[in-house]
N, C-alpha and C positions, 0 to 999 in steps of 0.2 A: 470476477473478471474473466472475460473469454479470452481464448488463445490470440485472436487478432489483436486485442489490446495488449497482451503480453508481448507479442511479437513487435508491436509498434513502440513499446516502451522498454525494449530489452536492455538497453544501456543502464536504465535504472534498476532493472531486476537482476542484473549479472552479479552484483555483490550479494544479494539475498540467496541466489541459487548457489554460489560458491560457499557461502555461509552454511547452508542446509545440506549441501553434497560436497563435503571438504575433500573427498578423494578425487573430485575432478580437478583437472589443471585449469589454468585460466585460458589456454587455448581451446580445451574441450569445451568450456563454457561459452566462450565466443562463438565457436562453431555451431553450437545449438541455435543460435539466432533467435531464440524465442519460439521456435517452431515445436510444437507438441511432439510430432512424430521423431524429432531429433533428440528431445529431451528424454522421451520414453526409451529409445533405443540405446542411448548413453547410460541410462539408469540400469537397463538390463546388463548391459556390457560391464559395468564397473561394479555393481552391486549384486549381480546374479538374480535380480527380480525376475518373476515371470512377466509376461507382457501385461497381464492384469494388474499385477502388483505395481509395476512401473507406472501404468496409466493412472491408478489410483493416487500414487504419490505425486506424480506431476499435476494432476488435477487439484489435489490438496494445497500444494504450493501455489498454484495460480489463485485459489480461492483466498489463502491466508496471507499472502505477501502484499497485496494490493493496498491496504491501509498505510503501510510504511511508505510505499512508492507515492501514493497520491498525496500524503502529508508532505513530502519533500517537493512536490510539484507546485504546492500552493503559492509559494513565493513570499516575499517580506510585504506585499502590498495587499495580500488577502486579508478580509476581515475574519476575525475569529467567529466560530460557530456562534449563533445566537444573537449576534449584533445585527439588527436590522435598520436602526435609526440612531441619529445623533442624541445625545442626552438632551432632556428638556431644559428650556432656557427660562422657565417659569421659576419665579423666586421662591425659596422654601419658605412656607408660611405657617410651618408647624408652631404651635404654641408650646413655650418652655414649661408651663405649669401643668397643662393637660396631656401633652404629647400627641395631640390630635391636629390634623390638618385643618386650618381655618378657611380653606378655599371652598 
């Protein structure tokens, strides 16, 4: 997921960010607003990372957190994966003796 998407969905990402970087306060996570440069800066400040380490950590977060976020956004009315049509209305014509479909 790119950082524009992270920024646009920051309300959903905040809990995951707080989980991953538990030394950050809620206010600090709020202030980052999903902006990559803010995340990187805060990781450098709180964890003593180099800029490169903080960038790597932030980018890994953006790549790995999205499945949890997207799953939560599907909503109750979304179809489960793999369901693309209603079940068949054709009568079951399997023979009880042979186990084969007689259609």
